[in-house]
C-alpha positions in Angstrom: 82.1 2.3 75.8 84.1 5.4 76.9 83.3 7.1 73.7 79.6 6.3 74.0 79.6 7.6 77.6 81.1 10.8 76.3 78.6 11.1 73.5 75.7 10.6 76.1 77.3 13.1 78.5 77.4 15.7 75.6 73.9 15.1 74.6 72.6 15.7 78.2 74.8 18.8 79.0 73.1 22.2 78.8 73.8 24.0 75.6 77.3 25.5 75.5 78.9 28.4 73.6 82.2 29.0 72.0 81.1 32.1 70.3 79.2 35.1 71.8 75.9 33.6 73.3 74.0 36.6 71.9 74.3 35.0 68.5 71.1 33.1 68.3 70.2 29.9 66.4 68.7 31.9 63.6 72.0 33.6 62.9 73.8 30.3 62.2 73.8 29.3 58.6 74.6 25.8 57.5 77.5 25.5 55.0 78.2 22.7 52.7 82.0 22.6 51.6 81.9 18.9 50.5 83.0 17.5 47.3 79.2 16.9 46.4 78.4 20.6 46.5 78.0 21.4 42.8 78.1 25.2 43.6 81.8 24.8 44.5 82.8 23.5 41.1 83.0 27.2 40.0 84.9 28.3 43.1 88.7 28.3 43.5 88.7 26.7 46.9 92.5 26.9 47.0 92.3 30.7 47.3 91.5 32.0 50.8 90.1 35.2 49.3 87.9 33.5 46.7 86.6 30.9 49.3 86.1 33.8 51.8 84.0 35.6 49.3 81.9 32.6 48.6 81.2 32.0 52.3 80.5 35.6 53.0 78.0 35.8 50.2 76.4 32.6 51.4 76.0 34.1 54.9 74.6 37.3 53.7 72.1 35.6 51.3 70.7 33.6 54.3 70.6 36.7 56.6 73.1 35.1 59.1 76.2 36.0 61.0 78.0 32.6 61.1 78.4 29.8 58.7 78.8 26.4 60.3 79.3 22.8 59.3 81.9 20.3 58.1 81.9 17.4 60.6 82.9 14.2 58.7 82.7 16.2 55.3 85.0 15.0 52.5 86.4 18.1 50.9 88.6 19.2 48.0 90.0 22.1 49.9 92.9 20.2 51.2 94.2 19.0 48.0 96.3 22.2 47.5 98.6 21.2 50.3 101.2 18.5 50.4 100.6 18.2 54.1 97.2 16.3 53.3 97.7 15.2 49.7 98.5 11.5 48.8 98.4 9.7 45.5 96.3 6.9 47.1 92.6 8.0 47.6 92.3 5.8 50.7 95.1 7.4 52.6 94.7 11.0 51.4 93.5 13.1 54.3 90.4 14.9 53.0 87.7 14.1 55.7 87.2 16.9 58.2 86.8 15.8 61.8 85.7 19.1 63.6 83.0 21.7 63.3 83.9 24.9 61.4 82.4 28.3 62.4 83.1 30.9 59.8 83.1 34.3 61.2 85.4 37.4 61.0 89.0 37.6 62.3 89.4 38.8 65.8 86.1 37.3 66.9 86.3 36.3 70.6 86.3 32.6 71.5 85.0 31.4 74.8 85.5 28.3 76.9 82.3 26.2 76.6 83.0 24.6 80.1 85.4 25.0 83.0 88.7 23.9 81.6 92.5 24.0 81.9 95.0 24.5 79.1 96.3 21.1 78.1 98.8 22.6 75.5 99.1 24.9 72.7 101.4 25.7 69.8 101.5 27.4 66.3 101.1 24.7 63.6 102.6 26.4 60.7 102.4 23.8 57.9 100.6 25.2 54.8 96.9 24.5 55.3 97.4 23.6 59.0 95.7 25.1 62.1 98.0 28.0 62.7 97.8 28.9 66.5 96.0 26.1 68.2 94.8 25.7 71.8 93.8 22.3 73.5 91.6 22.5 76.6 91.0 19.7 79.0 87.6 19.1 80.6 86.4 16.8 83.3 82.7 16.4 83.8 81.0 13.7 85.9 84.1 11.7 86.1 84.8 11.9 82.3 87.9 13.5 80.9 87.9 14.9 77.4 89.4 17.6 75.3 88.4 20.3 73.0 90.7 21.8 70.2 90.5 25.4 68.8 92.3 26.0 65.6 93.0 28.8 63.4 93.4 31.4 66.2 95.4 34.6 66.3 99.0 34.7 67.4 98.0 36.9 70.3 95.8 34.1 71.6 98.9 31.9 72.6 101.5 34.6 73.4 100.8 34.7 77.2 99.1 31.3 77.6 100.4 28.8 80.1 99.9 25.0 80.3 97.6 24.3 83.3 95.9 27.8 83.2 92.4 27.7 84.2 89.4 29.1 82.5 85.8 29.2 83.7 82.9 28.5 81.5 82.1 31.5 79.4 85.5 33.2 79.9 87.3 34.4 76.7 90.2 32.1 75.7 91.2 33.5 72.3 90.5 35.4 69.1 90.3 34.2 65.6 93.2 34.8 63.2 93.3 35.8 59.6 94.7 34.1 56.5 98.2 35.3 57.2 98.4 33.2 60.3 95.7 30.5 60.2 97.0 28.3 57.5 95.8 30.5 54.7 92.0 30.0 55.1 89.2 32.6 55.4 88.8 33.3 59.1 87.0 30.5 61.0 87.2 28.5 64.2 87.9 24.7 63.9 86.3 23.3 67.0 86.9 19.5 67.6 86.0 17.3 70.7 88.6 14.6 71.4 88.4 11.7 73.8 92.0 10.2 73.5 94.7 12.7 72.5 97.1 9.8 71.8 100.1 11.8 73.2 99.5 14.9 71.1 100.3 18.3 72.5 99.2 21.6 70.8 98.0 19.6 67.9 95.7 16.7 66.9 94.6 15.6 63.4 91.6 17.6 62.2 91.4 15.8 58.8 91.7 12.1 58.3 91.8 9.6 55.4 89.1 7.2 54.4 91.3 4.4 55.8 91.2 5.9 59.3 87.7 7.3 59.4 86.3 4.7 61.7 88.7 5.3 64.4 88.6 9.1 64.3 84.8 9.2 64.0 84.6 7.3 67.2 87.4 9.3 69.0 86.0 12.7 67.9 82.3 13.0 68.6 80.0 15.3 66.5 80.2 18.8 68.2 76.6 19.3 67.2 75.6 17.0 69.9 76.5 19.8 72.2 77.0 23.3 70.9 74.1 25.8 71.3 73.3 26.6 67.6 70.9 23.7 67.8 69.1 24.7 70.8 68.8 28.6 71.3 
């Protein structure tokens, strides 16, 4: 019932922003990086440069500024890393649990609501988040968390646990492939009900075996973020 309550809360909150609010709905371009996208069969998704070129071309062709998507998307992109790969297809982690916003490195990231810093760290496994921030929110008696992955190193250098941010205040900037797990620059944004004791990290990709749990614990960010309602 708690997860359903959170989903109801998110649906009824005013639209929130993690990118510059001057970026309108028309500037957001849906992006499919799933295993079912035939166009990716000719793209080396293991190369951050090649994948980045594909994404940037997609944005330009659709006259946008940001590409978005990926919630519960099954992807081949993670098979390049032993951090996710498994011989058993049921336990291989390849289902994406957050929303990706693909935009240039150094892009500012903003608090979508009043928040405090729960934790942060640099997750340096190949294909991992790189610098990551977890914020805690409390709205109408409901506590929940938001995760921001693939940030710049500068984003966590002077951060403190318990630090307060007001809604709309800048919390970070995006990193590049040299620090963000070797991906084209983007924000991994994830909503989490129960952190299960994690600090500075939380799974952003799961296996088919664990999908039911994570889909309940990590609601769809598109219930809430402003790209659907500008």
